[in-house]
SEDRENSE-170100 format. One record per residue: residue number from 1; residue in three letters; z, x, y of N, C-alpha, C in turn. Coordinates in pm, whole numbers, plus 32768, in hexadecimal, padded with zeros to 4 digits. Atoms other than C-alpha are relative to their C-alpha. Layout:
! SEDRENSE-170100
NUM | ala | Z | X | Y | Z | X | Y | Z | X | Y;
...
END
This chain:
! SEDRENSE-170100
1 | met | 7FCA | 8056 | 7F92 | 801E | 801C | 7FF9 | 7FEE | 8060 | 809D;
2 | ala | 8007 | 7FCE | 7FB1 | 8055 | 810B | 80C2 | 7F73 | 8035 | 801C;
3 | ser | 80C9 | 7FDB | 7FE5 | 7F14 | 819D | 80B9 | 7F7A | 7FB5 | 8061;
4 | his | 803E | 806E | 7FAA | 7E50 | 8066 | 8115 | 8013 | 8011 | 808E;
5 | tyr | 7FCB | 7FF1 | 7F85 | 7F02 | 8076 | 824C | 8029 | 805D | 805D;
6 | gly | 7FDF | 7FA2 | 7F91 | 7EBA | 81CE | 82B8 | 802E | 8089 | 7FE1;
7 | val | 7F92 | 7FE5 | 8010 | 7FED | 825A | 8250 | 7FF0 | 8075 | 7F91;
8 | lys | 804A | 7F8C | 8065 | 7FA9 | 83B0 | 81D2 | 80B8 | 7FF4 | 7F63;
9 | thr | 7F81 | 800F | 803E | 80AC | 83D6 | 8072 | 7FDB | 806F | 7F86;
10 | lys | 8022 | 7F77 | 805C | 80F6 | 850B | 7F9A | 8060 | 7FEB | 7FAF;
11 | tyr | 7F83 | 7FF9 | 80A3 | 81CC | 8517 | 7E1B | 802C | 8081 | 801C;
12 | met | 800F | 7FAE | 803D | 8285 | 8628 | 7E03 | 8037 | 7FF8 | 7F83;
13 | ala | 7F97 | 8009 | 8089 | 8392 | 86C6 | 7CD3 | 8085 | 800B | 8059;
14 | lys | 7F90 | 8022 | 7FAE | 84D3 | 8678 | 7D1B | 803A | 80AD | 805E;
15 | ala | 7FB8 | 7F6A | 7FE8 | 8579 | 87FE | 7D51 | 7F8B | 8019 | 80B0;
16 | lys | 8031 | 7FE6 | 7F7F | 844D | 87FE | 7E58 | 7FF3 | 7F84 | 809E;
17 | leu | 7FC7 | 8069 | 7FC8 | 84A3 | 86DB | 7F07 | 806D | 8047 | 8039;
18 | gly | 7F40 | 8006 | 7FAA | 861C | 8750 | 7F3A | 7F8A | 80A8 | 8052;
19 | asp | 8023 | 7F9E | 7FF7 | 8558 | 889A | 7FC9 | 7FE5 | 7F96 | 8095;
20 | phe | 802F | 803C | 7F81 | 8499 | 87C5 | 80BF | 8083 | 7FC3 | 8091;
21 | thr | 7FDF | 8034 | 7FBA | 85CB | 8723 | 8154 | 805C | 805B | 8001;
22 | gly | 7FB3 | 7FA2 | 8007 | 86A4 | 8842 | 8139 | 808C | 7FCF | 7FAE;
23 | ser | 7F6F | 8021 | 8034 | 8796 | 87CB | 8042 | 801F | 7F91 | 8038;
24 | arg | 7FAE | 8093 | 7FDA | 87F6 | 8692 | 811E | 7FF3 | 7F90 | 7FBC;
25 | pro | 7FCD | 802F | 802F | 8840 | 8589 | 8059 | 7F63 | 7F95 | 8012;
26 | his | 806F | 8077 | 7FDF | 86CB | 8476 | 8015 | 7FCC | 7F8B | 7FB9;
27 | gln | 7FE4 | 805B | 806A | 86E6 | 838C | 7EF3 | 7F5A | 8019 | 7FDA;
28 | asn | 8040 | 8000 | 800E | 85A5 | 840F | 7EA3 | 7F51 | 7FFB | 803A;
29 | val | 8074 | 8001 | 7FAC | 84AD | 83CF | 7FC3 | 801D | 7FFA | 806D;
30 | val | 7FF5 | 7FF8 | 7F75 | 8485 | 840F | 80E8 | 7F6A | 7FF1 | 808B;
31 | leu | 804B | 8049 | 7F95 | 83DC | 83B8 | 8235 | 7FF9 | 8064 | 809D;
32 | lys | 8022 | 7F77 | 7F43 | 833A | 851B | 8348 | 7FF2 | 7F92 | 8037;
33 | ser | 804E | 8044 | 7FAA | 8319 | 8438 | 8479 | 7FD5 | 8059 | 80AD;
34 | ser | 7FFC | 7FEC | 7F6E | 82F6 | 84B0 | 85FF | 8093 | 7F99 | 7FF8;
35 | arg | 7FA4 | 8017 | 8029 | 8438 | 8499 | 8672 | 7FE6 | 7F4E | 805E;
36 | ile | 7FA3 | 807E | 8016 | 851C | 833A | 869E | 7FFA | 7FF8 | 80E1;
37 | asp | 7FEF | 801A | 7F7D | 84FC | 82B0 | 8818 | 8077 | 7FA8 | 7FF9;
38 | tyr | 7F85 | 804F | 8034 | 864A | 81FE | 881D | 7FC1 | 7F64 | 80BD;
39 | ile | 7FC2 | 804D | 7FBC | 8647 | 8083 | 8909 | 8026 | 7FB1 | 803B;
40 | asn | 7FC1 | 8030 | 7FF6 | 86FF | 7FB4 | 8986 | 7FE5 | 7F63 | 7FEF;
41 | val | 807E | 807D | 7FC6 | 86AC | 7E48 | 897E | 8087 | 7F8D | 7FD9;
42 | arg | 7FDA | 8059 | 7FE6 | 874A | 7CF2 | 89A4 | 7FD3 | 7F75 | 7FA6;
43 | asn | 8023 | 809C | 8057 | 865D | 7BD7 | 88EE | 7F76 | 803B | 7FAD;
44 | met | 8087 | 7FDD | 8035 | 8518 | 7C37 | 8831 | 7F82 | 7FE6 | 801F;
45 | gly | 8080 | 8040 | 7F96 | 845C | 7BA2 | 892F | 7FC4 | 80DC | 8057;
46 | glu | 800A | 7F85 | 7FDF | 84A5 | 7D22 | 89B3 | 7FDB | 8044 | 7FC1;
47 | ile | 7FE8 | 7F9C | 803C | 848F | 7DB0 | 88C2 | 7F38 | 801C | 7FC7;
48 | tyr | 8054 | 8022 | 7FAC | 8338 | 7D81 | 88EC | 7F6D | 8026 | 8044;
49 | glu | 8031 | 7FDD | 7F89 | 82C0 | 7D91 | 89E0 | 7FEE | 80BB | 8021;
50 | ser | 8022 | 7F7B | 8004 | 8346 | 7EFE | 89E1 | 7FD9 | 8052 | 7F90;
51 | leu | 8042 | 7FD2 | 8057 | 827A | 7F61 | 88D5 | 7F5B | 7FE9 | 7FF9;
52 | glu | 8081 | 7FD0 | 7FA5 | 8135 | 8021 | 891E | 7F73 | 8015 | 7F8E;
53 | leu | 8075 | 8041 | 8089 | 802C | 7F65 | 881D | 7F80 | 8076 | 7FE1;
54 | asp | 805A | 7FEB | 8013 | 7EFF | 8019 | 87C2 | 7F8E | 7FD9 | 7F4F;
55 | ser | 8045 | 8018 | 808E | 7E48 | 7F4D | 86A3 | 7F83 | 803B | 7FD5;
56 | lys | 806B | 7FAF | 8040 | 7D35 | 801C | 8672 | 8013 | 80A7 | 7FB6;
57 | lys | 7FCC | 7F7B | 8035 | 7E12 | 8176 | 8627 | 8055 | 7FC2 | 7F84;
58 | pro | 7FE6 | 8028 | 808A | 7E1F | 8148 | 8491 | 808F | 807E | 7FFC;
59 | gly | 7F7E | 7F7D | 8047 | 7F9D | 81A1 | 83D3 | 8057 | 7FFB | 807C;
60 | gln | 7FBC | 8004 | 7FBB | 8039 | 8144 | 8525 | 8055 | 7F64 | 7FE1;
61 | phe | 7F99 | 80BB | 8038 | 818D | 801F | 84F2 | 803F | 802F | 8020;
62 | phe | 7F5D | 7FFF | 7FEC | 82C9 | 8009 | 858D | 806F | 7FC4 | 7F6F;
63 | leu | 7FC2 | 7FFF | 8019 | 83F8 | 8004 | 84DB | 8097 | 7FE1 | 800E;
64 | leu | 7F61 | 8031 | 7FE7 | 8536 | 7F2B | 8535 | 8065 | 7FEA | 7FAB;
65 | leu | 7F89 | 8023 | 801A | 8672 | 7F49 | 84D1 | 804E | 8006 | 8033;
66 | asp | 7F6C | 8012 | 7FC7 | 87D8 | 7F14 | 84FB | 8082 | 8009 | 7F7B;
67 | gly | 7F7D | 7FD2 | 803B | 892A | 7F66 | 8494 | 7FB7 | 8024 | 7F0D;
68 | ile | 8005 | 7FC0 | 802B | 88B2 | 8030 | 837F | 804A | 8080 | 7FA9;
69 | thr | 7F86 | 7FD3 | 8025 | 89B6 | 80F4 | 82B5 | 7FB2 | 801B | 7F43;
70 | asp | 8017 | 7FCC | 8096 | 89B2 | 81D9 | 8191 | 8081 | 802A | 7FB3;
71 | pro | 7F95 | 7FE4 | 800B | 8AEE | 81D0 | 80CD | 7FED | 809A | 7F8F;
END
């Protein structure tokens, strides 16, 4: 599915993945992305207005997360 939307994927052996992450915990999945910018919003309309959308750029997507923890 990722490839279909223009997102590059790569499979690695678990040891190589550990090297890639600097031995940080990864649960066998890693996402490499550009710097993440944070924005403060009061409602979903503000989020949509703040996004710079370019529908012709493959692989571009936005992931909105709230309250994520990893016990």
